[in-house]
C-alpha positions in Angstrom: -45.2 -2.2 1.5 -43.4 -2.5 4.4 -39.3 -3.2 3.8 -38.0 -6.5 4.8 -35.6 -4.8 6.6 -34.4 -1.6 7.5 -31.3 0.5 9.2 -29.4 3.6 9.0 -26.5 2.4 6.4 -27.1 -0.6 4.1 -23.2 -1.8 3.0 -23.9 -3.6 -0.4 -20.7 -6.1 0.1 -18.8 -8.1 2.9 -15.4 -7.8 2.0 -12.5 -5.5 3.3 -14.1 -2.1 2.1 -17.3 -3.0 3.2 -16.4 -4.3 6.7 -14.1 -0.8 7.3 -17.2 0.7 6.3 -19.7 -1.2 9.0 -16.7 -0.7 11.4 -16.3 3.5 10.7 -20.3 3.6 11.0 -20.6 1.2 14.2 -18.0 3.4 15.8 -20.5 6.4 15.4 -23.6 4.3 16.7 -25.6 4.1 13.8 -27.3 0.9 12.5 -25.7 -0.9 9.7 -27.2 -3.8 7.8 -24.5 -6.1 5.4 -25.4 -8.1 2.4 -23.7 -10.5 1.1 -24.3 -12.4 -2.4 -22.4 -15.6 -1.0 -23.5 -18.3 1.7 -21.5 -17.7 4.9 -19.1 -20.3 3.7 -18.0 -18.5 1.2 -18.0 -15.1 2.6 -15.4 -12.1 2.2 -15.3 -11.4 -1.3 -12.6 -11.1 -2.9 -10.3 -9.7 -0.1 -10.7 -13.7 1.8 -8.9 -14.7 -1.3 -5.3 -12.3 -1.4 -2.6 -13.2 0.3 -2.9 -10.2 2.8 0.3 -8.1 1.3 -0.7 -4.3 2.4 1.2 -0.7 1.1 1.2 2.3 3.2 3.5 4.8 3.9 5.6 4.3 6.9 8.9 6.3 7.6 11.0 3.2 9.7 10.6 0.8 11.7 9.0 3.1 14.6 6.1 3.5 12.3 5.9 -0.2 11.7 6.0 -1.0 15.0 2.8 0.7 15.7 1.2 -1.7 12.9 2.6 -5.0 14.1 1.0 -7.1 16.2 4.3 -7.3 17.6 8.0 -6.9 16.9 10.4 -8.2 18.9 14.7 -6.7 19.3 15.9 -9.7 17.5 13.3 -8.8 14.7 14.1 -5.2 14.7 18.0 -6.2 14.9 17.7 -8.8 11.8 15.7 -6.8 9.7 16.1 -3.8 7.3 12.8 -2.4 6.8 13.9 0.3 5.2 11.3 3.3 4.7 8.3 3.8 2.1 7.6 7.6 2.2 4.6 9.6 0.8 6.7 10.4 -1.9 7.6 6.9 -2.7 4.1 5.9 -3.1 2.7 9.5 -5.2 5.7 8.1 -7.8 4.9 4.7 -7.6 0.7 5.7 -8.0 2.0 7.8 -11.2 4.9 5.7 -12.6 2.8 2.8 -12.7 -0.8 4.5 -14.1 1.1 6.3 -16.9 0.0 9.0 -14.7 -3.5 8.6 -15.3 -4.4 8.2 -11.7 -7.0 11.1 -10.2 -4.7 12.7 -8.1 -7.6 13.9 -6.1 -8.4 9.8 -5.2 -5.0 9.0 -5.2 -3.7 12.0 -2.7 -6.2 10.3 -0.5 -5.0 6.4 -1.0 -1.4 7.6 0.0 -2.2 10.1 2.9 -4.7 8.2 4.6 -3.0 4.6 4.4 -0.8 4.7 7.6 -3.8 6.1 9.7 -6.1 3.5 8.4 -4.3 0.6 9.2 -3.2 2.5 12.9 -7.5 2.4 13.0 -8.1 -1.3 12.0 -5.4 -2.5 14.6 -7.3 -0.5 17.1 -10.3 -2.9 16.0 -8.3 -6.1 16.3 -7.1 -6.8 13.0 -3.2 -8.4 13.2 -0.5 -7.0 11.2 3.0 -8.9 10.6 6.1 -8.3 8.6 5.9 -9.7 5.1 8.7 -12.1 5.5 7.7 -14.9 3.3 7.1 -12.3 0.0 8.6 -9.6 0.1 12.1 -10.0 1.8 15.4 -11.6 1.0 18.2 -12.9 3.9 21.1 -11.5 2.9 24.0 -11.8 5.0 21.9 -13.0 8.0 19.8 -10.0 7.8 15.9 -10.0 6.1 15.7 -6.6 3.8 12.3 -5.4 2.5 12.2 -4.4 -0.9 9.1 -3.2 -3.2 7.7 -0.3 -0.8 5.8 -3.5 1.3 6.9 -4.4 4.6 2.9 -5.8 6.1 0.5 -8.7 5.4 -2.5 -9.7 8.0 -1.9 -12.3 10.1 -3.5 -15.6 8.1 -3.5 -13.9 4.6 -6.9 -12.5 3.3 -8.5 -15.4 5.5 -7.0 -14.0 8.7 -8.3 -10.2 7.6 -11.4 -11.2 6.9 -12.1 -13.4 9.9 -11.1 -10.9 11.8 -13.0 -8.0 10.9 -16.2 -9.9 10.8 -15.6 -10.5 14.4 -14.9 -6.9 15.1 -18.0 -6.1 13.0 -20.2 -8.6 15.0 -19.1 -7.4 18.0 -19.5 -4.1 17.2 -23.2 -4.7 16.8 -23.2 -4.8 12.8 -25.6 -6.9 11.5 -24.9 -9.4 7.7 -27.5 -10.9 5.5 -25.8 -13.8 3.3 -26.8 -15.3 0.2 -28.7 -11.8 -0.5 -27.8 -10.5 -3.7 -28.7 -6.8 -4.7 -30.6 -6.0 -7.7 -32.1 -2.6 -7.7 -31.4 0.7 -5.9 -34.2 2.5 -4.6 -34.5 6.0 -4.7 -37.5 8.4 -3.2 -39.3 11.2 -4.6 -36.1 13.7 -4.8 -34.0 11.0 -5.8 -32.0 10.2 -2.9 -30.9 6.8 -2.9 -33.4 4.7 0.0 -32.6 1.0 -0.2 -32.4 -1.7 -2.4 -34.4 -4.2 -4.0 -32.7 -7.7 -3.5 -32.9 -11.6 -3.7 -32.7 -13.3 -0.3 -32.8 -17.1 -0.5 -34.3 -16.5 -3.8 -36.7 -14.5 -2.6 -37.6 -10.9 -3.8 -37.3 -8.3 -0.4 -36.4 -4.8 -0.2 -34.4 -3.5 2.2 -34.4 0.1 3.6 -31.9 2.7 4.4 -30.8 5.9 5.2 -27.8 5.9 3.3 -26.2 3.4 1.0 -22.8 2.2 0.5 -21.9 0.0 -2.5 -18.8 -2.4 -1.8 -19.6 -5.5 -3.7 -16.2 -5.9 -6.2 -15.4 -5.4 -9.9 -17.1 -7.2 -12.7 -14.3 -10.0 -13.3 -16.7 -12.9 -12.4 -18.9 -12.1 -15.2 -17.8 -13.5 -18.1 -20.2 -11.3 -20.9 -18.8 -8.3 -19.1 -15.1 -9.0 -19.2 -15.7 -9.9 -23.0 -17.5 -6.7 -23.9 -15.3 -4.2 -21.6 -11.5 -5.8 -21.1 -12.1 -7.3 -25.3 -11.8 -10.5 -27.0 -10.2 -13.7 -25.3 -10.8 -12.6 -21.4 -13.9 -15.0 -21.6 -10.9 -17.8 -21.4 -8.8 -16.1 -18.5 -9.5 -18.0 -14.5 -10.8 -15.5 -12.1 -8.5 -15.5 -8.8 -11.4 -14.9 -6.5 -14.8 -15.1 -5.7 -17.6 -16.0 -8.1 -20.2 -13.3 -7.0 -18.6 -9.9 -8.2 -20.7 -10.0 -11.6 -20.7 -6.2 -11.7 -23.8 -5.5 -10.0 -23.0 -2.8 -8.1 -21.7 -1.0 -11.4 -25.3 -2.0 -13.2 -27.4 -0.6 -10.2 -25.8 2.6 -10.0 -25.1 3.3 -13.8 -29.1 2.8 -14.3 -30.1 5.7 -11.8 -27.1 8.1 -13.7 -23.9 7.8 -11.9 -21.0 8.5 -13.9 -18.6 5.5 -15.3 -14.9 6.5 -14.8 -11.7 4.9 -14.6 -10.8 2.4 -17.2 -13.1 -0.2 -18.1 -10.8 -2.2 -20.4 -8.1 -2.8 -17.7 -7.7 -4.7 -14.9 -5.4 -6.4 -12.4 -4.2 -9.7 -14.0 -1.2 -12.1 -13.2 0.1 -15.2 -14.0 -1.8 -18.1 -12.7 -0.9 -21.7 -12.7 -2.3 -23.3 -15.6 -4.6 -26.3 -14.2 -6.4 -23.8 -11.4 -10.2 -23.9 -11.3 -12.2 -21.3 -13.1 -12.5 -19.0 -10.3 -10.7 -19.3 -6.6 -10.8 -22.0 -4.1 -10.0 -21.0 -0.6 -8.4 -24.3 0.5 -5.8 -22.8 -2.1 -6.4 -19.2 -1.2 -3.5 -17.3 -3.6 -1.1 -20.0 -3.9 -2.0 -20.9 -7.5 -0.1 -17.1 -8.8 3.5 -18.0 -9.5 5.2 -14.5 -9.1 8.9 -15.2 -8.4 9.0 -14.9 -12.4 11.6 -11.9 -12.1 14.5 -14.6 -11.6 13.2 -17.2 -14.3 12.3 -16.8 -17.7 9.2 -17.2 -19.4 8.7 -18.5 -23.0 5.8 -19.0 -24.8 4.2 -22.1 -27.1 6.3 -20.5 -29.9 9.3 -21.4 -27.6 10.1 -17.5 -27.5 10.2 -14.8 -24.4 7.8 -12.3 -24.7 8.3 -9.7 -21.8 11.1 -8.5 -19.9 11.0 -10.8 -16.7 13.0 -8.2 -15.0 12.0 -5.0 -15.9 10.9 -4.0 -12.3 10.5 -6.0 -9.0 7.3 -8.3 -9.7 4.8 -5.8 -7.7 5.3 -3.1 -10.3 4.7 -5.8 -13.0 2.8 -9.0 -12.3 -0.6 -7.0 -12.4 0.1 -6.4 -15.7 2.1 -9.4 -17.2 -1.2 -11.7 -16.7 -2.6 -10.2 -19.7 0.8 -10.5 -21.6 0.4 -14.3 -20.9 -3.3 -14.2 -22.4 -2.4 -12.6 -25.3 0.5 -15.8 -26.1 -0.9 -18.8 -28.5 -2.7 -20.6 -26.2 -3.3 -18.3 -23.3 -0.2 -19.8 -21.4 3.3 -19.6 -21.2 6.2 -21.5 -18.7 8.4 -20.2 -16.2 12.1 -21.9 -16.8 14.7 -22.5 -13.5 17.7 -23.9 -13.0 19.1 -24.6 -9.4 20.8 -21.5 -9.1 17.9 -19.6 -8.4 14.8 -22.0 -7.4 16.0 -20.9 -3.3 14.1 -17.3 -4.6 10.7 -19.1 -5.6 7.9 -18.0 -3.4 6.1 -20.6 -1.1 3.3 -21.0 -3.6 5.5 -23.1 -5.8 5.7 -25.3 -3.1 2.0 -26.1 -3.1 0.7 -29.6 -4.0 -1.5 -28.8 -6.7 1.2 -27.3 -9.5 1.9 -27.7 -13.3 5.4 -28.3 -13.0 8.1 -30.4 -14.8 11.7 -31.6 -14.2 14.4 -32.9 -15.9 18.1 -33.3 -16.1 18.8 -31.5 -19.2 17.0 -28.6 -21.1 16.0 -31.3 -24.6 14.6 -33.6 -22.1 12.6 -30.6 -19.9 11.1 -29.0 -23.5 10.2 -32.8 -24.6 8.5 -33.0 -20.7 6.5 -29.6 -21.9 2.9 -30.3 -21.5 0.9 -28.1 -23.3 3.7 -27.9 -25.4 6.6 -25.7 -26.9 8.6 -25.7 -30.4 11.3 -27.4 -29.1 13.8 -26.4 -30.9 12.6 -22.8 -31.1 12.8 -23.0 -26.8 16.9 -24.1 -26.9 17.7 -21.7 -29.0 15.9 -19.0 -27.5 17.8 -20.4 -24.1 21.3 -20.4 -25.7 20.4 -17.0 -26.9 19.8 -15.6 -23.8 22.8 -17.2 -21.8 25.4 -16.3 -24.4 23.8 -12.7 -24.0 24.1 -12.7 -19.9 26.0 -9.5 -18.3 27.9 -12.2 -16.0 30.4 -9.3 -14.7 27.5 -7.5 -12.9 26.7 -8.8 -9.3 23.6 -9.8 -8.8 21.2 -9.2 -5.8 17.4 -10.2 -5.8 16.6 -7.0 -3.3 17.4 -4.7 -5.5 17.2 -3.6 -9.2 20.8 -5.2 -9.7 21.2 -3.9 -13.7 22.5 -7.4 -14.3 20.8 -7.6 -17.6 21.2 -9.0 -21.0 23.1 -7.4 -23.8 22.2 -7.6 -27.1 18.6 -9.1 -27.3 15.9 -8.0 -29.0 14.1 -8.3 -25.7 16.1 -7.8 -22.9 15.6 -8.7 -19.4 17.1 -5.8 -17.8 17.7 -7.2 -14.2 18.3 -10.6 -12.5 19.7 -12.2 -15.5 20.9 -15.2 -14.7 22.2 -18.2 -17.3 19.9 -21.0 -17.2 22.7 -24.0 -17.4 22.8 -25.8 -13.7 20.5 -28.9 -13.4 18.3 -29.8 -12.8 15.7 -27.6 -14.8 12.3 -27.1 -13.3 9.7 -25.4 -15.1 6.0 -24.2 -14.5 2.6 -23.5 -16.5 1.2 -20.4 -15.9 -1.8 -18.7 -17.7 -4.2 -15.7 -17.0 -5.7 -14.7 -13.5 -7.9 -11.8 -13.6 -8.3 -10.3 -9.6 -10.3 -7.3 -10.3 -11.3 -5.0 -12.9 -10.0 -1.2 -13.0 -13.5 0.4 -14.5 -16.1 1.5 -11.8 -17.8 4.8 -10.4 -16.9 8.1 -10.0 -16.5 8.8 -6.2 -15.0 12.1 -4.7 -13.0 12.1 -1.5 -15.5 11.6 0.5 -16.7 8.3 -1.4 -20.1 10.1 -2.5 -20.8 8.5 -5.9 -21.2 11.4 -8.9 -23.6 11.2 -11.5 -22.8 12.3 -15.2 -23.0 16.1 -14.4 -20.1 15.3 -11.9 -22.9 15.9 -9.2 -23.4 14.0 -5.8 -25.9 11.2 -5.7 -27.6 11.9 -2.0 -27.5 8.7 -0.3 -24.9 6.8 -2.5 -21.3 6.3 -1.4 -18.7 3.5 -3.3 -15.7 1.8 -1.8 -13.2 -0.7 -3.0 -12.9 -2.5 -6.5 -15.9 -0.8 -7.7 -14.3 2.7 -7.4 -12.8 3.8 -10.8 -10.0 6.2 -11.7 -7.4 4.8 -9.5 -5.5 2.2 -11.7 -5.1 2.3 -14.9 -2.7 -0.1 -16.8 -1.0 -1.7 -14.2 -1.2 -1.5 -10.7 1.4 -1.6 -7.6 1.2 -4.4 -5.4 -0.7 -4.4 -2.1 -2.5 -1.2 -2.5 -5.8 -2.7 -3.6 -6.5 -3.4 0.0 -5.0 -0.4 0.7 -7.8 1.3 -1.6 -10.6 -0.3 0.0 -9.6 -0.2 3.9 -9.1 3.6 3.2 -12.0 4.6 0.8 -14.4 2.2 3.1 -13.3 3.5 6.4 -14.3 7.6 4.4 -17.5 5.9 3.0 -18.8 4.6 6.8 -17.7 7.8 8.2 -19.7 10.0 6.0 -22.6 7.9 5.5 -22.8 7.5 9.5 -22.2 11.8 9.4 -25.1 12.0 7.3 -27.5 9.8 9.2 -26.6 11.7 12.4 -26.7 15.3 10.9 -30.2 14.4 9.2 -31.6 13.1 13.0 -30.2 16.3 14.0 -32.1 18.5 11.8 -35.4 16.3 12.7 -35.6 17.2 16.4 -34.4 21.0 15.7 
């Protein structure tokens, strides 16, 4: 039976990792088809829903000038970009994952991060300083913190659109509304294409190499409950509805090794009334990530996390789980007027679950979903009495301005809640992507259960297991997708060329 489509390389997926793979493939003159489960209107996978923050190694503004689309002399003069060295990136990956991150994959992620973004810039992707979310202006000068100084122009939408434009300009073909259902293998066991359904019709696509870049399984309610545990069926999905674990299933069916923390995921505080799946008209603005400068209380009126344990981009990906574990799967962030100016832009959108009142008692009475009002007021009073007001407040660093004597401390950025009007924002759990995936080597080749390469099969992006455990350094997901997508594309294209050369010999 003749294939419906043929290509040198087939990429399953059409997000950041898939597009980086396609760009690397076309750079080497090899043909490529990408298949996207979504219709063209929803293309781009999870990448399209992100804010576009990017974590990479840089040793000063001189490096960043090679990444940014442009940087004026005034911007250089009025900003402290700092540095983010390879050692800092390694330290963050180790600390955040409790030193479980695969050292070989982690080394590739860190050491290839800068050069990958420099390459993407050459392909037409635009980057800029991340002023709105990772910098505060102190004494007239922006100071960047948390290891991130770069974002894509236009956020995830801008990133995906510029990459599609580059891939299509380079001759990549994209099939929309096409969902892979099974991997094809030749008589020797090498992967040689996929079975798929395009617009509801069964088709076959043949290729010499196949790259799986089709995301995690976070949109599959049954799998979330099976692997993440009870209650995860109640979480909202921040991004695409199409990441159902198809790549995981297809690869495991032919012997690929499941790898990484299948019980773990990236999950954040997400607006309580957000839809079940991501909304492209809102993007990532349902997130509420300025909680280090506020308090969070549950339905019982009690705090349940140390809001100031670290910069938000080292805690936000695990606090979604903490919120999901609370009664009713929700919490309220409580603010007074001393710190509302530190709120990120996502607090100012129209579709936000917000309550405002002139007294704390009035605020407690207005909260819906409700809290235990008496305990809520007691919690605030006890917290206010323990704030170390003698320590200077500085949102740019872990300032050590904490609480003294609370069973659950607030370690940094503690500020009394006493200046009206008071504001509260309701959050629940929003799952971003799952950590469990397939085992790959440093060339992005998928390994089987004996840790041998499955010929013809690669993986990149969220489907790769072993990088993230328990938690996640903000901005490293897009970086992992870009780095391993580029590597997968390079190696797949090289294998095609080597096979062609061998046949001519």
